[in-house]
C-alpha positions in Angstrom: 261.6 159.3 214.8 259.7 162.3 213.2 258.1 160.3 210.7 256.8 157.8 213.0 255.1 160.4 215.2 253.7 161.9 212.1 252.4 158.8 211.1 250.6 157.9 214.5 249.2 161.4 214.5 247.5 161.3 211.1 246.1 157.7 211.4 244.8 158.5 214.9 243.4 162.0 213.5 241.6 160.0 210.3 240.1 157.7 212.8 238.8 160.1 215.0 237.1 162.2 212.5 235.8 159.3 210.6 234.2 157.9 214.1 231.6 160.7 214.8 230.3 163.8 213.3 232.1 166.7 215.2 229.9 169.2 217.0 232.1 172.0 215.3 230.3 170.8 211.9 227.2 171.6 213.7 228.1 175.2 215.0 230.0 176.1 211.8 227.3 174.9 209.5 225.1 178.0 210.2 227.7 180.3 208.4 227.3 178.4 205.1 223.6 179.8 204.8 223.8 181.6 201.7 220.3 183.6 202.0 218.8 185.9 204.7 216.4 183.6 206.6 213.5 185.2 208.4 211.5 183.9 211.3 208.7 185.3 213.5 209.3 186.4 217.0 207.8 182.8 218.4 210.2 180.9 216.1 213.1 183.1 217.1 212.5 182.4 220.9 212.0 178.7 220.0 215.4 178.2 218.5 217.2 179.5 221.7 214.9 178.6 224.4 214.7 175.4 226.1 212.6 173.9 228.8 215.1 175.5 231.3 215.1 178.6 229.9 211.4 178.9 230.0 211.2 178.2 233.7 213.9 181.2 234.0 211.5 183.5 231.6 208.4 182.5 233.9 210.3 183.7 237.0 211.2 187.0 235.2 207.7 187.6 234.3 206.4 186.9 237.8 209.2 189.5 239.0 207.8 191.7 236.5 204.4 191.4 238.2 205.8 192.1 241.6 208.0 195.1 240.5 204.9 196.8 238.9 202.2 195.8 241.3 201.5 199.5 241.9 200.6 200.3 238.4 197.3 200.3 237.0 198.4 198.0 233.9 195.7 195.7 232.8 196.7 195.5 229.3 199.8 196.1 227.0 198.1 199.2 225.6 198.2 200.5 229.4 202.1 200.8 228.9 203.3 204.2 227.7 206.2 203.3 225.3 208.4 205.7 223.4 206.9 207.1 219.8 208.8 207.7 216.8 208.6 211.0 215.4 210.2 213.5 213.2 211.1 217.1 214.5 213.2 220.2 213.0 216.6 219.9 214.4 216.4 223.7 215.9 213.9 222.3 218.4 216.1 220.1 220.1 217.7 221.0 223.1 220.7 219.7 225.4 220.4 219.7 229.1 224.0 220.0 230.0 223.4 218.6 233.5 222.2 215.5 232.1 224.6 214.8 229.4 228.2 213.7 229.5 230.7 216.5 228.6 230.8 216.7 224.5 233.7 214.7 223.1 235.0 216.4 220.2 237.2 213.3 219.0 234.0 211.4 218.9 232.2 214.1 216.9 235.0 214.1 214.4 234.9 210.5 213.8 231.2 210.3 213.3 231.6 213.1 210.6 234.5 211.6 209.1 233.1 208.2 208.8 229.5 209.2 208.4 227.3 206.9 207.1 223.5 207.6 206.8 222.6 204.2 207.7 224.3 204.4 211.1 222.2 207.6 212.1 220.1 206.5 215.0 217.1 208.2 216.3 217.9 211.1 219.0 216.1 210.0 222.2 214.3 213.0 223.7 211.5 213.8 226.1 209.1 216.8 225.5 210.4 220.0 227.4 208.1 220.3 230.2 207.9 224.1 230.1 208.6 224.9 226.4 206.0 223.2 224.1 207.1 222.1 220.7 210.8 221.7 221.9 212.2 218.4 222.9 215.4 217.6 225.1 217.8 215.3 224.1 218.7 212.9 227.1 220.8 210.6 224.9 222.3 210.9 221.3 223.9 214.3 221.7 227.0 213.6 219.7 224.6 212.3 216.9 222.6 215.5 216.6 225.7 217.8 217.3 227.4 215.9 214.3 224.3 216.5 212.1 224.2 220.2 213.1 227.7 220.6 211.9 226.6 218.7 208.5 223.6 221.2 208.2 225.7 224.4 208.9 229.3 223.7 207.5 228.6 221.4 204.8 225.0 221.9 203.3 224.6 225.4 204.5 220.4 224.5 204.9 218.2 226.1 207.1 218.0 224.5 210.4 214.4 224.8 210.6 213.9 222.8 207.4 216.2 220.2 208.3 214.2 217.2 209.9 215.9 214.4 212.0 214.5 211.3 213.5 213.3 211.5 217.5 212.3 208.9 219.7 209.9 210.6 222.4 209.9 208.8 225.6 207.3 209.6 228.3 208.4 212.1 230.8 208.2 211.2 234.7 210.7 213.1 236.2 214.4 214.5 235.6 215.8 211.9 238.1 214.4 209.2 235.9 215.6 210.6 232.6 219.2 210.4 234.3 218.7 206.8 235.5 217.5 206.0 231.8 220.9 207.6 230.3 223.2 205.8 232.9 221.2 202.5 232.1 220.9 202.5 228.6 224.6 203.5 228.3 225.6 200.7 230.9 223.7 197.8 232.3 220.6 198.1 230.4 222.5 197.4 227.3 224.1 194.1 226.4 227.3 195.1 224.6 228.6 192.8 221.7 231.0 190.2 222.8 234.3 189.1 220.6 231.9 186.1 219.3 229.1 188.6 218.3 231.8 190.6 216.1 233.6 187.3 214.8 230.2 186.0 213.7 229.0 189.1 212.0 232.1 189.5 210.4 231.9 186.0 208.7 228.1 186.4 207.8 228.9 189.9 206.3 231.4 188.2 204.0 229.4 184.9 203.0 226.0 186.5 202.8 226.4 190.2 202.1 229.6 189.9 200.0 231.8 192.4 202.1 235.1 192.9 201.0 236.6 195.1 203.8 240.0 193.5 204.8 239.2 193.0 208.6 235.9 191.1 207.4 237.8 189.3 204.9 240.5 188.1 207.4 238.1 187.1 209.9 236.1 184.8 207.3 239.4 183.2 206.5 240.1 182.3 210.2 236.6 180.6 210.3 237.6 178.7 207.1 240.8 177.2 209.3 238.5 176.7 212.2 236.0 174.6 210.1 238.7 172.7 208.2 240.1 171.6 211.5 236.9 170.9 213.4 237.3 173.6 215.6 234.5 176.6 216.4 234.5 180.0 217.9 232.0 180.0 220.8 231.3 181.8 224.1 230.0 180.8 227.8 226.6 182.2 226.8 226.0 179.4 224.3 226.7 176.7 227.0 229.0 174.6 224.7 232.5 175.9 225.8 233.0 172.2 226.8 232.4 170.7 223.5 235.5 169.2 221.5 236.9 171.9 219.5 235.4 174.8 221.3 237.3 177.9 221.4 235.7 180.3 224.0 238.7 182.7 224.1 238.8 184.7 220.8 241.4 187.7 221.8 244.2 185.7 220.1 242.1 184.9 217.1 240.9 188.5 216.6 244.2 190.2 216.6 246.6 187.7 215.0 246.6 187.1 211.1 244.7 184.2 209.8 247.8 182.1 209.2 248.4 182.0 212.9 244.9 180.7 213.2 245.9 177.9 210.7 248.9 177.0 212.3 247.2 176.8 215.7 244.2 174.7 214.2 247.1 172.1 212.7 248.8 172.1 216.3 245.5 171.3 218.0 244.5 168.6 215.4 247.7 166.7 215.8 247.2 166.7 219.5 244.6 164.3 218.9 242.5 165.3 222.1 238.7 165.2 221.9 238.4 168.1 224.1 237.8 171.9 224.1 240.8 174.3 223.4 241.9 175.8 227.1 241.8 179.4 227.0 245.4 179.5 228.4 246.5 177.1 225.7 245.2 179.9 223.2 247.4 182.6 224.8 250.6 180.3 225.2 250.7 178.8 221.8 249.7 181.9 219.9 252.3 183.8 221.8 254.8 180.9 220.8 253.6 180.8 217.0 253.9 184.6 217.1 257.4 184.9 218.0 258.5 181.9 215.6 257.0 183.9 212.9 258.6 187.0 213.9 262.1 185.4 213.8 261.2 183.6 210.2 261.2 180.0 211.9 259.4 178.0 209.2 256.2 176.2 211.0 255.8 173.4 208.5 253.7 170.5 209.0 256.5 168.2 210.0 257.3 171.1 212.8 253.8 171.1 213.9 253.6 167.7 214.6 256.9 167.3 216.2 255.6 170.1 218.8 252.4 168.5 219.3 254.0 165.2 220.0 256.2 166.8 222.4 253.7 168.7 224.2 251.6 165.5 224.8 254.5 163.3 225.9 255.9 165.9 228.4 252.9 168.0 229.5 249.8 166.2 228.4 249.2 169.2 226.3 247.4 170.5 229.4 247.6 174.4 229.9 244.7 174.5 232.1 245.7 176.6 235.3 246.2 173.4 237.5 247.6 171.4 234.6 250.9 169.6 234.3 252.7 172.2 232.1 252.0 174.9 234.8 252.9 172.7 237.8 256.0 171.6 236.4 257.0 175.4 235.3 256.4 176.2 238.9 258.8 173.8 240.4 261.5 175.0 238.0 260.4 178.6 239.1 260.9 178.1 242.9 263.9 176.4 242.3 265.6 179.1 240.0 264.0 181.7 242.7 266.0 180.0 245.5 269.3 180.0 243.6 268.9 183.3 241.9 268.4 185.1 245.2 270.5 182.9 247.5 273.1 185.6 248.4 270.2 188.2 249.3 268.1 188.1 252.4 264.3 189.0 252.5 265.3 192.1 254.4 267.2 193.3 251.3 265.4 196.0 249.5 266.5 194.3 246.3 264.8 191.1 247.3 262.0 190.0 245.0 259.4 187.3 246.8 258.6 184.3 244.2 255.5 185.6 242.1 254.7 182.9 239.5 252.7 184.1 236.6 250.9 181.4 234.6 251.4 183.6 231.4 253.8 183.6 228.5 255.9 185.9 230.9 257.1 182.8 232.6 255.9 179.9 230.6 257.5 181.0 227.5 261.0 181.1 229.2 260.1 177.2 230.4 258.7 176.2 227.3 261.4 177.4 224.9 264.3 176.0 227.5 262.5 172.5 227.4 262.4 172.3 223.5 265.9 173.4 223.2 266.9 170.4 225.2 264.8 167.6 224.3 264.0 168.4 220.5 265.9 168.9 217.3 263.4 172.0 216.6 264.3 175.5 215.7 263.4 177.4 218.9 262.7 181.1 219.1 264.3 183.6 221.4 261.8 185.1 224.0 262.9 188.2 225.6 261.0 190.0 228.1 261.6 191.8 231.5 261.6 188.5 233.3 264.9 187.4 234.7 263.3 183.7 235.2 265.6 181.2 233.4 265.0 177.6 234.3 267.6 175.3 235.8 268.8 172.4 233.4 267.7 169.7 236.0 263.8 171.1 236.0 263.7 170.8 232.3 
């Protein structure tokens, strides 16, 4: 039976991969550009902005005009942008009413892991009443860390120690506070998991980095490439493409071996679709428990597991998919029996609350596998008392 299943899966997979160039290949190809590639600003925008994006940009430009209609801006030169300068560190002041409290832990982190290439210019405005002095409205932890290096390590004269600053045009203290809040929140686009993932892969392949975390991430990318999968994000508008993985939490926190196992499993399903986020959560959790309990996840094991998931659940872990629907029925039947002798007004009674997560899902999955396969199935222990009834498996 197992041999027949494996033969069928292998045959269908080979047919599928030969029939078309997988979208994943197109996405993953960029990671093999070995040299830095430089483009001008127009080219860079053209790489990402399609006709729809250009319409959105035009709308943003119209909004810019409306928001600034009261300003006398007739050319780009009329804008008062920040200026890069150098300043003796003893001429920098901190307005304690416009900075968050100093975090000594963060100061220690900056100093202990110091890299000169990480030091960013201190964002300041000229002191309105003290000529030659500048008030730092962002970057206080950086400048305090530099102060400590000067005074406690090098013993140099503060007046002779020059630090980079960016001077912003001062309009009002209220605007400086607003800038601080915005530029440390909504005005900055934080890096997503996909950005961290891509940068670590590029770091190894292009820059030759050998940090363990970077190397492990690059190895995960190798596994994705081999099995026609690719990491992405909703901002790239391709999360519905075959092989797309839009949830990277599990990839980022688990070892490369788990990604390899999942890639083999997903390929064995032979379903030309994207990976569902809940599918990542459930299957990584299953494979993780198997590895913790030294269960060998051989290719034969993975193929039989994939066959079972397709046969009984269409391998569908989407929120309204077959797996959760059947698990929900099993949960309700168990709940009625489990609490049959306790009325709802009893303080011990618990209302049914189905969790479409490993919390409940793993108990149902492992019970089904034990009943219908000869696979070695791991024990799953958590705080949930849910144990599906045999007739619901």
